[in-house]
C-alpha positions in Angstrom: -23.7 -6.9 -1.4 -23.6 -10.3 -3.0 -20.9 -12.8 -2.0 -18.4 -13.4 -4.8 -18.0 -16.7 -6.5 -16.0 -19.3 -4.6 -12.3 -18.5 -4.6 -9.8 -20.4 -6.8 -8.9 -23.5 -4.9 -5.3 -23.4 -6.2 -4.7 -20.1 -4.3 -4.3 -20.5 -0.5 -5.1 -17.6 1.9 -5.1 -17.4 5.6 -8.6 -15.8 5.5 -11.2 -14.7 2.9 -12.8 -11.4 3.7 -16.0 -10.2 2.2 -17.7 -6.7 2.3 -14.4 -4.9 2.7 -14.4 -1.1 2.6 -11.2 0.4 1.2 -10.0 3.8 0.3 -6.6 4.4 -1.4 -5.1 7.8 -2.1 -2.1 8.3 -4.4 0.1 11.4 -4.2 3.5 12.9 -4.2 6.0 14.2 -1.6 9.1 16.3 -1.5 11.8 14.3 -3.4 14.8 16.0 -1.8 13.5 15.3 1.8 13.1 11.6 1.0 16.4 11.3 -0.7 18.1 12.7 2.4 16.2 10.4 4.8 16.6 7.2 2.7 20.3 7.9 1.8 21.3 6.7 5.3 19.8 3.3 4.5 21.2 3.2 1.0 17.6 3.3 -0.4 16.2 5.5 -3.1 12.7 6.9 -3.5 10.9 6.1 -6.7 9.9 9.4 -8.3 7.9 10.8 -11.2 8.2 14.4 -12.5 10.6 15.4 -9.7 8.3 14.2 -6.8 8.5 11.1 -4.6 5.5 8.8 -5.0 3.5 7.7 -2.0 0.1 6.1 -1.2 -2.2 5.9 1.7 -4.6 3.0 2.1 -7.3 2.4 4.7 -9.5 -0.7 5.1 -12.4 -1.7 7.3 -13.6 -5.3 7.4 -15.0 -8.0 9.6 -13.5 -11.5 10.0 -15.2 -14.1 12.3 -17.2 -11.3 13.9 -14.1 -9.2 14.8 -13.8 -5.7 13.4 -10.5 -5.0 11.5 -9.2 -1.6 10.6 -5.9 -0.9 8.9 -4.1 2.2 7.7 -1.0 1.8 5.4 1.4 4.5 4.5 3.6 3.6 1.6 6.6 5.3 0.0 7.6 3.6 -3.2 11.3 2.7 -3.5 13.6 2.2 -6.5 16.3 -0.5 -6.6 18.9 2.1 -7.6 19.2 5.8 -7.9 17.0 7.2 -10.7 18.1 10.0 -12.9 
């Protein structure tokens, strides 16, 4: 894989990673379950068509010779209760 062009100098990052492998899955979950769980924290799940929206993302990369692996589990939240 070719290395991308030099990054924009006006944007500062802690590290630039190249040759990153990433997989992202988007799906839905039981809305009533997440409403019950999040209610205790005064949070509200974002939902579409009666289902809570969630994502899973996994990456694999190398930085300075060290292997990095990450798995993120994300439940989208709304700022207020959606009708």
